[in-house]
Backbone as CSV, one residue per row, in Angstrom:
resi,resn,N_x,N_y,N_z,CA_x,CA_y,CA_z,C_x,C_y,C_z
1,UNK,47.339,-54.443,-10.446,47.941,-53.266,-9.900,48.330,-53.525,-8.453
2,UNK,49.482,-53.139,-8.051,49.972,-53.383,-6.712,49.875,-52.112,-5.885
3,UNK,49.467,-52.252,-4.651,49.383,-51.105,-3.757,49.194,-51.577,-2.333
4,UNK,49.257,-50.650,-1.394,49.079,-50.990,0.012,47.602,-51.181,0.318
5,UNK,47.327,-52.189,1.134,45.967,-52.474,1.570,45.854,-52.077,3.038
6,UNK,44.871,-51.250,3.343,44.558,-50.853,4.713,43.129,-51.312,4.985
7,UNK,42.962,-52.335,5.826,41.627,-52.874,6.073,41.604,-53.651,7.378
8,UNK,40.401,-53.806,7.924,40.256,-54.658,9.112,40.432,-56.123,8.721
9,UNK,39.998,-56.483,7.525,40.119,-57.871,7.086,40.235,-57.919,5.569
10,UNK,41.073,-58.828,5.098,41.211,-59.102,3.675,41.062,-60.607,3.516
11,UNK,39.972,-61.013,2.875,39.704,-62.431,2.653,39.695,-62.651,1.152
12,UNK,40.637,-63.438,0.659,40.748,-63.699,-0.772,40.056,-65.017,-1.103
13,UNK,39.303,-65.029,-2.206,38.589,-66.218,-2.660,39.051,-66.596,-4.050
14,UNK,39.681,-67.738,-4.172,39.965,-68.334,-5.470,40.640,-67.375,-6.456
15,UNK,41.394,-66.453,-5.950,42.107,-65.505,-6.807,43.457,-65.206,-6.174
16,UNK,44.385,-64.809,-7.000,45.638,-64.322,-6.450,45.588,-62.811,-6.514
17,UNK,46.362,-62.174,-5.667,46.367,-60.714,-5.642,47.789,-60.241,-5.389
18,UNK,48.100,-59.125,-5.959,49.401,-58.516,-5.757,49.184,-57.243,-4.953
19,UNK,49.651,-57.245,-3.731,49.471,-56.084,-2.864,50.557,-56.083,-1.799
20,UNK,50.697,-54.937,-1.175,51.595,-54.805,-0.029,50.706,-54.559,1.180
21,UNK,51.040,-55.198,2.275,50.247,-55.035,3.478,50.524,-53.682,4.102
22,UNK,49.473,-52.942,4.335,49.556,-51.687,5.068,49.066,-51.964,6.475
23,UNK,47.985,-51.334,6.856,47.350,-51.604,8.139,46.296,-52.682,7.911
24,UNK,46.661,-53.905,8.169,45.795,-55.042,7.891,45.683,-55.886,9.148
25,UNK,44.504,-55.923,9.736,44.309,-56.653,10.985,44.240,-58.161,10.750
26,UNK,43.536,-58.583,9.708,43.329,-60.005,9.434,43.503,-60.249,7.950
27,UNK,44.217,-61.314,7.617,44.398,-61.716,6.222,44.131,-63.206,6.106
28,UNK,43.276,-63.582,5.170,42.993,-64.991,4.910,43.386,-65.246,3.464
29,UNK,44.399,-66.064,3.290,44.914,-66.359,1.953,43.883,-67.123,1.130
30,UNK,44.010,-67.015,-0.166,43.043,-67.601,-1.072,43.068,-69.125,-1.103
31,UNK,44.230,-69.703,-1.233,44.289,-71.148,-1.477,44.563,-71.992,-0.245
32,UNK,45.483,-71.597,0.602,45.843,-72.414,1.756,45.925,-71.565,3.015
33,UNK,44.782,-71.064,3.500,44.837,-70.240,4.710,45.258,-71.086,5.913
34,UNK,46.030,-70.491,6.783,46.455,-71.200,7.991,45.336,-71.161,9.030
35,UNK,45.418,-72.044,10.002,44.431,-72.045,11.082,44.494,-70.735,11.851
36,UNK,45.687,-70.168,11.982,45.832,-68.891,12.679,45.081,-67.787,11.929
37,UNK,45.135,-67.783,10.602,44.410,-66.789,9.807,42.896,-66.972,9.983
38,UNK,42.445,-68.216,9.947,41.015,-68.491,10.082,40.517,-68.118,11.473
39,UNK,41.313,-68.388,12.510,40.930,-68.005,13.870,40.861,-66.487,14.018
40,UNK,41.835,-65.791,13.442,41.853,-64.328,13.519,40.621,-63.742,12.853
41,UNK,40.233,-64.287,11.703,39.033,-63.813,11.009,37.794,-64.086,11.848
42,UNK,37.724,-65.257,12.431,36.570,-65.626,13.262,36.440,-64.697,14.472
43,UNK,37.568,-64.176,14.952,37.550,-63.275,16.104,37.027,-61.885,15.775
44,UNK,37.149,-61.441,14.531,36.730,-60.075,14.190,35.432,-60.014,13.388
45,UNK,35.051,-61.096,12.722,33.833,-61.097,11.904,32.640,-61.588,12.720
46,UNK,31.459,-61.080,12.402,30.247,-61.544,13.086,29.987,-63.004,12.697
47,UNK,29.416,-63.797,13.603,29.163,-65.218,13.308,28.261,-65.430,12.107
48,UNK,27.392,-64.470,11.808,26.413,-64.625,10.727,27.041,-64.714,9.344
49,UNK,28.331,-64.417,9.197,28.964,-64.540,7.880,29.499,-65.946,7.634
50,UNK,29.317,-66.836,8.602,29.751,-68.230,8.460,28.545,-69.126,8.288
51,UNK,28.664,-70.165,7.474,27.597,-71.141,7.337,27.356,-71.779,8.697
52,UNK,26.139,-71.692,9.203,25.792,-72.249,10.514,26.256,-71.389,11.679
53,UNK,26.862,-70.257,11.404,27.425,-69.415,12.460,26.385,-68.792,13.371
54,UNK,25.261,-68.362,12.809,24.213,-67.735,13.625,23.641,-68.740,14.623
55,UNK,23.407,-69.952,14.168,22.865,-70.991,15.054,23.860,-71.310,16.161
56,UNK,25.128,-71.451,15.808,26.144,-71.756,16.813,26.282,-70.601,17.816
57,UNK,26.128,-69.357,17.342,26.210,-68.200,18.242,25.061,-68.235,19.253
58,UNK,23.864,-68.595,18.792,22.719,-68.696,19.712,22.963,-69.764,20.765
59,UNK,23.761,-70.769,20.424,24.090,-71.844,21.359,25.302,-71.490,22.222
60,UNK,25.854,-70.279,22.022,27.003,-69.843,22.805,28.326,-70.429,22.322
61,UNK,28.337,-70.894,21.071,29.558,-71.489,20.505,30.041,-70.652,19.333
62,UNK,31.349,-70.660,19.094,31.862,-69.919,17.933,31.565,-70.683,16.641
63,UNK,31.616,-69.984,15.501,31.456,-70.680,14.220,32.553,-71.728,14.042
64,UNK,32.261,-72.734,13.240,33.288,-73.720,12.908,34.443,-73.004,12.220
65,UNK,35.644,-73.528,12.420,36.820,-72.911,11.831,36.796,-73.115,10.322
66,UNK,36.717,-72.045,9.590,36.675,-72.101,8.134,36.583,-70.701,7.570
67,UNK,36.433,-70.624,6.285,36.309,-69.326,5.625,34.907,-68.772,5.837
68,UNK,34.808,-67.451,5.901,33.472,-66.871,5.887,32.828,-67.141,4.531
69,UNK,31.511,-67.167,4.508,30.765,-67.422,3.278,30.728,-66.162,2.417
70,UNK,31.197,-66.256,1.202,31.171,-65.126,0.270,29.743,-64.626,0.080
71,UNK,28.799,-65.550,-0.077,27.409,-65.178,-0.307,26.825,-64.465,0.915
72,UNK,27.161,-64.943,2.109,26.640,-64.317,3.329,27.233,-62.922,3.523
73,UNK,28.508,-62.766,3.206,29.138,-61.447,3.307,28.465,-60.479,2.333
74,UNK,28.289,-60.907,1.094,27.649,-60.045,0.085,26.233,-59.665,0.500
75,UNK,25.477,-60.613,1.017,24.099,-60.332,1.439,24.080,-59.310,2.572
76,UNK,24.976,-59.460,3.547,25.030,-58.504,4.659,25.413,-57.117,4.155
77,UNK,26.318,-57.051,3.192,26.685,-55.750,2.630,25.490,-55.098,1.933
78,UNK,24.772,-55.879,1.133,23.587,-55.349,0.432,22.530,-54.857,1.421
79,UNK,22.389,-55.568,2.541,21.371,-55.226,3.535,21.843,-54.154,4.508
80,UNK,23.092,-53.731,4.388,23.615,-52.696,5.286,23.888,-53.197,6.691
81,UNK,24.083,-54.492,6.838,24.353,-55.078,8.153,25.867,-55.140,8.389
82,UNK,26.280,-55.099,9.639,27.716,-55.103,9.938,28.375,-56.449,9.649
83,UNK,29.652,-56.384,9.314,30.468,-57.583,9.106,31.382,-57.850,10.296
84,UNK,31.666,-56.804,11.062,32.662,-56.919,12.120,32.037,-56.832,13.509
85,UNK,32.660,-57.559,14.439,32.275,-57.456,15.840,32.775,-56.124,16.379
86,UNK,32.189,-55.681,17.459,32.668,-54.461,18.100,33.966,-54.767,18.830
87,UNK,34.600,-53.762,19.369,35.837,-53.949,20.120,35.618,-54.848,21.321
88,UNK,34.392,-54.824,21.886,34.082,-55.675,23.028,33.976,-57.145,22.624
89,UNK,33.752,-57.392,21.338,33.767,-58.756,20.862,32.435,-59.328,20.424
90,UNK,31.361,-59.090,21.172,30.107,-59.767,20.859,29.147,-58.955,19.999
91,UNK,29.025,-57.671,20.261,28.075,-56.872,19.515,28.645,-56.456,18.178
92,UNK,27.823,-56.485,17.141,28.313,-56.072,15.817,28.715,-54.596,15.796
93,UNK,29.699,-54.301,15.029,30.134,-52.917,14.815,29.698,-52.498,13.420
94,UNK,29.435,-51.212,13.212,29.016,-50.763,11.873,30.104,-50.934,10.839
């Protein structure tokens, strides 16, 4: 089904999707995401959704450039933890 997507981030994993972009801040394509897409996602998502991201954040470094971990995102959702940084950048937003 095709429709407009309104979201802070849309990260596709191993699937194709048919949609029209509405208000979409970040988009990471499923098969061949560009470095610009990966950087944009890294700027809005908390480091903890990346493999090794929490450790790198404690060291004052950003997560390695790559896709967020599907498993880490799902776990944070189940635990009610934020996925996005606040507008200021460092503190998580609800």
